[in-house]
N, C-alpha and C positions, 0 to 999 in steps of 0.2 A: 526570276526567283520564284520558288515554289510558294503558293499561297497556303499559309499555315493557319488561317483564321478558321474558327469553328463554324460548322454548317448551321445556318438558321439563326445566328446571333442577332442580325438586324431585326428579324421578326420578333425575337424574344424581347429585345429592348423596347420595341414599339408597344408590345403587350404590357410590359412592365411599367412604362411611362403612362400608359392610358389609365392605370389604376391610381395615379398619384396626383390627380387634379385636386386642388385645395378645396376644403369644405367652406362653402359660402355661408354667410350669416345675414339674417334679416336685421333690420334696425332693432337695437336693444338686446341683441343676442351676443354673448361673448363668454369667454372663460373667466373664472374668478381672477382677481388681481393677484400679483405675485406674492403679496404679503397676507393673503386670505387666512382666516382662522380655520386651520385644518382640523384642529382638535374638535371644534363644534361639529364639523361634518362627520366625524366618527360616531357621534351620538344621534345623528338624524337619519331616519330610515327612509329608503326609497319606496314610495307608494306606487300603485298602478298608474302608469302614465296616461292611460285612456280615461281615467277619472279626474285628471288634473288639466284644466284649461291651458296651462302653459305648455303642455307637451302633447296633448291629444291632436289627432289629425283634424283637418287636412294640413299637410306640411307646407310651410311657407319658405323653407330653405333646407340646404343640406345639413346645417347645424341642427335644425329642428328634427329632421328625419333620423339623424344619427343619435341624438339625445334620446328620442323615443325608443329606438331599438335597444340601446344600451340599458335604459331604465326598465324596459320590459324584461330583459334577460336578468338583470340584477335586482329585480323587485324583492324587497325584504332584507336586502343588505344595506350598508350605510351609503350616505351621500359621498363619502370619501371614495368608496369603491366605484361609484358611478363617475365621479370626476376622473379617477384613474383611467377608466375605459375611454372617456372622451379625450383625454390627453394622448393616449396611445393612438386613437383614431386620427387626431390632428397631426401627430408627429410622423405618421406614415406617408404624409403627403409631401408634395414638392415644396410647398410653403405653408406657414402656420404662424400663429401669433408669436411675437418675439419672445415673450416670457414663458412659453409652454415648456421648453426643456428645463428651465429653472424650477418651475412649479412641479413638474414630474420628479425632478431630483429631490425636492422638498418632501414629497409624499414618502419616498423610500428612505430618506434620511431621518425623518421624524416619526413615521408610522409604519415601519416595515413589519412589525409584529402584527399589527391589525390587518394589513394586506395579506400577509402569509396565512393568517387564521381564517380569512373569509373568501379569498379569491380561489377559484379552482385552477387546476394545472394549465388549462388552455390560456387563461389570462396571465398566469405567471410566465409562460413561454412568450407571450406577446410582450410582457414587460422586459424580459431579457433581450428580446430583439430590439426594443426601443433603446435600451442602454447601448446596444451595439451601434445604433445610428446616431444617438444624441447624448451619450455619456459625457460627463463634464471632466473626466480624467482619462488618461491613456489606458489605465487598467479597466475602467468601465467599458470603454469602447472595444478593446481587444477581447476581453472575456465575453462581453455581450455578443460580439460578432461570431466568436468561436462556438458558443453555445447555440446561437441561432442557427448556424450552419449544421451543427450536430443534430438538433431537433428537426430541422427541415429534412435532412437526409433520413432520419428515423421515420418521419411521416411517409416519405416516399417508399422506403423498402418495406415498412410494416404494412402499407396499403397493398403493395404488390404481393406480399406474402399471404394476404387474405384469399388469393386465388389458388393457393397451394392445396386447399382442402383441409388444412390444419388450423386449429384455433391458436390465438397468440400464446397461450400457455404451453402448447405442445412443441417440444424440440423436434427438429428433423431427425429421422432415424439414421444412425450411422451407416446402415447398409445401403442407403440411397446416395451416398456421396459420389459425385462425379469427378473424374480426373480430367479437368479441363483448365485451360489458361484463363486467368482472371483479366479483366480490363486493365489496360495500361501495363500489362505484363507484371502485375503485382504478384508477390509470393502469397500463398494462402496462409491464413492465420493458423497457428499451431494450437489445437485444443488443449493439449497438455504442455504446459511450459510457456505458452504464448502470453505476452503481457500487454498487448495493444489496448485491450479494453480497460485494464486498470491504469495504464499509463495515460490514456486520454483523460480519464476522470481525475487522476491525481494531479496532472498538470493544471487542469482548470481549477481544481480545488486550491492548489497552492497559489496560483496567480490571483484568484479572487481574494485570498487572505490579505493582499496588499491594499485593499480598498474596503473600508468599513461599511460603506453604503451598499455596495453590490453584493458583499459577501453573504449576508443572510439569505438573499434570494438564490444565489448560486448553490449554497449548501442545501437549501430546501429542495431545489429541483434535482440536484444530483442524488440526494438521499431517496427521493421519490423514484428516480430512475433505477437505482440499485435495488430497491425493495419491491418493485412491481414485478409480479410473477408472469406478466404478459410481455415483458421487455426482453431485449436481446441478452443483457447480462445474466438474467435468470436462466434463459434457455442454454446459453453457453456453459453455465455452471452445471446444469443437468447433463449436457452432452459430455462435458469433461469428466464428471463422476462416472458416467457409464463406461467411458473409455478406460479410466483408471481401474475400475472394477474388473473390466475384461483383462487388463494387463496383470492384475493380481492373481488371476486364475491360470495364467500361462504355466507351462512346464518349467522346471528348474533350468537356470542358465548353466552354460558349460563350466563356470567356475564353482558351481555348487551352491550358489546363493539360494537360500530357501525361498520358495514361492508358495502360494496357497491363498485361500480366502479365509481371513479371520477378522472380520470387521468388529470393532469395538462399538457397542450400541450407544448412540448419542441420544441424550435426553432432549427431546425437541423443546421442552419448556425452558432449557438453558441456552437456547440459540436466540440471541438478541434480535429484535425487530429491525434495528437500524445500526449503522456503523457508529452513530453518535452514542448509542446505548452500550456499545461493547466496551468491556473493561478487561485489560490484560495485565499480567505481571510476570516476574521472573524469579527463579530460585537458582542459587549458586552456592556451592561449597568452596570456601576461599581460605587461602593461607597466603596473605600478601600484606605489604605495608599499607598503612592507612591512606596515603596519597593515591595509591593504585586502586584501592577499593572505592575511594571517593570519586575517582574519574569514571569508573564503571557505573557507579550509582547515579552520578550527575548526568551522564550521557543518556541513560535510559529513562530517568525522570523527565529529562528535557524532551524525550520522544513521546511522552505521554503515559508511561507505565503507572498503573494505579497502585501497585504494590511491588516492593522488592524484598525478597526473603533471603537474608544473608546468613549462612551457616558458617561460623568461624571454626575452621578445622583445628585451630589451636587457640587457647584463651588469649584475648587481647583486650583487656578492660578499657583502655583508652579508646580504641576503635569502636568497641561496643557502645560505650557511653556517648561518643560523639555522633555516630551514625544513627543510633537508636532514638535520638531526639527528633529525627525527622518523622512526621506523621505517616509517611508512606513506606517507611523502612521498618522491617521487623528483624532483629538480630537474635540469633540463637547461638550460644557458645557450646561447642561440642566437646565439653570436658568430660572427666570421668563420671560426674553425676548425670550428665546427659545420657551417656551410653548405658549407665546402670538403670536409669529410669525406663529404658526400653528393654531391659532384661537381656542385654547381650554385650559381649566384649567388643571393644573397638576393632573393626576390621583392619587388617594390615594393609590391604590394597586400597589406595585412595579412590580407585574407580568404584569399589564397593561402597565406600563411605558416601561418595557422591550420589550413587543411585539410591541408597537408603534414605539420605536426607531429602532428595527430590521427591521420592515417593511419600515420605512422611509429610512433607509440605503439601503435596497434591491432595492428600486425603484429610489433612488436619487444618490447613490454613488457606484453602483456595475457594472458600464458599462464596466470597464476593466477586470472584473473577469468572470470566467466560473462557479464557485461555491462560495457561501457565506455561512459560517457556523455561527450559533448562539449558543454561549456557555457562561458560566459565568466565572468570574475572578478566581474562585477556581477550575476550570476545565482545564485539560491539556491533549492534544491529545498524546496518546502513539502510535508510528508508528513503526511497524516491517517492513514496506516497505515505500518508499517515498509517502507522502500524495498525490501528483499529480498522481503518478502511481496507487494508490488505487482508487482514484476518477475516473480516466480514465477507470478503469475496470468496472465501473457501466454501465448497459445497456444504449445505446444511448437515449432511450425514457424514462429513469428514471428522475423524477423531484426532488426526494428526496434521499439523501444518509444518512442512519441512522447509528450513531456511538454508539455502546453499552457501558454502563458505567462500570467502575471498581472503587469501593469505597475504598478510602485510609484507612488503619489501622492507628489508632491514636498513635502518638509518640511525644516526646519532641523535637526530631531532625527532619532533613529533611525526608519527606515521601519516603519510598522505597518499601513498600509492599501494595498490593491492592487485594481486593477480588472480585470475580465474583458471580453472582446469580447462583442458581442451574441450571436454564435453560440454561444459557450460557455455563456451564461446562458439560451439558448433564447428570446431576445428578437427581435422583428421589427426589421429594419434601420430602419424609419421611426421607431421609438421612440428611436433614438439622439438625435433632435432634442430629446426631453424631457430627456435627460441633458446634452447639450452643445448649447444652443439656437442658437448662432451657427455652430459649426464641426462639428457632429455628422455631417452628411451629406457632409463633405469629406474625412474620414479613415476608413479602413477599420476598423470596430469601435471607433473612438474612440482607437486606439492610435497612438503615435508610432513605436514600435519594431516588431519583427517580430511577426506574429500566428501564424506557423506553429509556433512552439515549437522545442524542441531534442530531440535523440534520444539514446537509449541504443542501442548496437549489440551484438547477441550476438556473442561473440568466436569466433575460429577459423574464419572463412569466408574462403576464398582469393579472389583476384581482386576485391578490394573496395577502396573508397576512402571513408574517413570524412570527410564534409564538414561544413559548418556546420549544416545543417538536415536532412541525410539520410545514408543509406549507399548508395553506388553499387556495384552489382554488374555487372561487365563493362561499365562505362561508363554504365549507366543506373540510375535510381533503383530500389532494391529495393522491391517492392510488397507483400511479406508483412510487414505492419505490425500493431502492437497499440497500444492506448491504455490504459495501466494506470490503473485507478481509484484515487483517493486521492492523486494526485501533481499538483502544479502547479509551475511554474517562476517564482518571483518575480524580476522583472527591474527592477533599480534603474537604469533607463535615463536618466531626467532627475531625479536625486535632489533638485535645487534649481534655482532660477532661474539662479544663477551657473554651475552645471555645464551646464545646458541651453544658455546663451548662449555659453559658452566652447567648446563642442564643435560649435556649429551650423555654422560654416563648413567644418570638416573633414567633417562628416557629409553636408553638401550636395555637397561636391566628390568625396569618395571613400568615404563611409560609407553608413549605412543610409537617408539621406534623398535619395541621388542619384536622378535621374529614370530609372525603368526599368519602372514598373508598367503593366500593361495593364488594370487595373481602371477602372471608370467614375468612381471618386472622383477628386477633384482631385489628391490625392497631396501628400506633404510638400514636394517640390521646388517645384511650381507654387504651392502655398499660401503657403509662406514667401517666395517671390519676389514674389508679389502683395502680401503684407502689408508687406514692406520697401519696396516701391516706392510703395505708396499711403499707408501710415501710419507707416513707420519703426519705431523701437524701441517706441513705444506700442502699435502693432498686434501686435508679437510678444509684448509683455507681456500684452496682453488675451487673446491666444490661450493663453498659458501659464496664466494665472489660471483660465480656463474649463476647460481640458482636463487640466491636469497638477497644479495646486496642491492640496495636501491641505487642503481647507476643509470646514467642517461642511455647507455647502450641497451641494457636489459629492458628499460621502459619502452624504448623505441621498438625492440623486437616484439614485446608483448602487445603494444598498441597496433602493430602491423597485423597481428592475428586477431585483434578484437578481444584480447585477454587482459587488458589493463583497465583498472577502475581507479579513479582519482577522487578523493574526498578529503576535505579539511575537517577533521573531527573536533578541533578547537576544544579539547578536553579541559584544559586548565581554566579557560574562560567560563565553561559551564560549572566547574567546581566553585569558582568564585561567585558566580551568580546564584547558585542554589544553596551552597553551604557557607559562603564567606571564608575567612581565613581558617586554615587547618591548624590544630594545636601543635 
């Protein structure tokens, strides 16, 4: 049998174990008791150990030597910080005082704020490693081990990078990229659209949230990582921005899609320092029953929206009164007085009303926000990472953050399954015929609704107009865009056969199905006209069943191509939790 053991592992284990000999103690030397008064230690300052007979050389034990070294380093900080260092040192060894893990846990349970305010990042990384080895809960051990591995790998590759001739703040130039196989035959990270960096952080962030003791430490370390311009996330963001800027200056695509360089200037003073500081909100123009609006509002408040701006396209006093009671919701009724106050007649096209209201909100009501998103009431953000964290990952000079859509499969119950376009899933266009055998090549990406997604716009930029799918700067689409990883926009476009059929005529005449596309696909308008002329209702129903209906067969075909997304939105539970009973 072939020997698959790693080369050099026995030597590595020997070296590892040699560093784990226990710290010996002289008579009278010991850690404080498990029930020690920790609060008192926060108020006592560590003095120079060379001036204290208890700690000055010559050293009588390993405990004495380690105590002196830690106190020398932490001189001027509290005795609690010194105790923390001594506990970390003990817990790295093969054996240690029995109560050391409990005492370490007490420090972080009772005095996390003190430790986070006074210890530097090196000690905080040591603390997270100690949680990985000696956490009292599964979450503490798994999160600690994961972060310890992450920071250990960082130390290795950042040290190797010092030999590149570049400072830690300098990203590698894109012109130097080599086309070579990665170790273990890994695929290279995609600078534009890649989500590995965000997914790593988001998963650790979410797992830490399950344990109140380790969470503050994890959040602090991850925030430091994301906001350090010497670290990989900052370099990747700079490299991504360079690549996106290069793409924006390319020649027009064959379908006539306008290209060019038209960056909207971002006010650096409105870029928050950390994800925890970032505030985001949404604006929507809505004409829907109260229960539908409440689901939209509750879902996004639950995600952390700081403000929701609801423009009621038709007066609805009950909805306005009920929703307006929430401190984070601002309701504007778009009645005749509203349009008169703006000195214009109510636009006939709902798209124009949407764009006007979004732009009005952007310039009049977004002062307290860093990002304002413009989406519809049947659209729900799906977040694999906190929205603020995803938006904070956008390049500092990006004015737009585009959220790709995921179209809901139609069902009589709450929506749970959503599909992606072939491009989002990295699937060849020809493979759409495997997913949608009859109609796959006649609709772009297999979608009925928009495939361009919706946008968040960074606030505070003058001479801008917030449209349905973009931010315009001086009349042209802004080109400094980002695509935050970990976010999708679930679109409940055709939630059921009845809703699809009831909206069909309007959408064909004035909505999203109207004929306007320059793509080679047949398009909704031509396709539906053909089906109604040749096969009538039965043709439409056959189309709906193949392309839209939430069936096991369609889900299996989508999943096989990596085009299926499953999420439980749990909308009614969120409404009950945030609003209580609806009137």
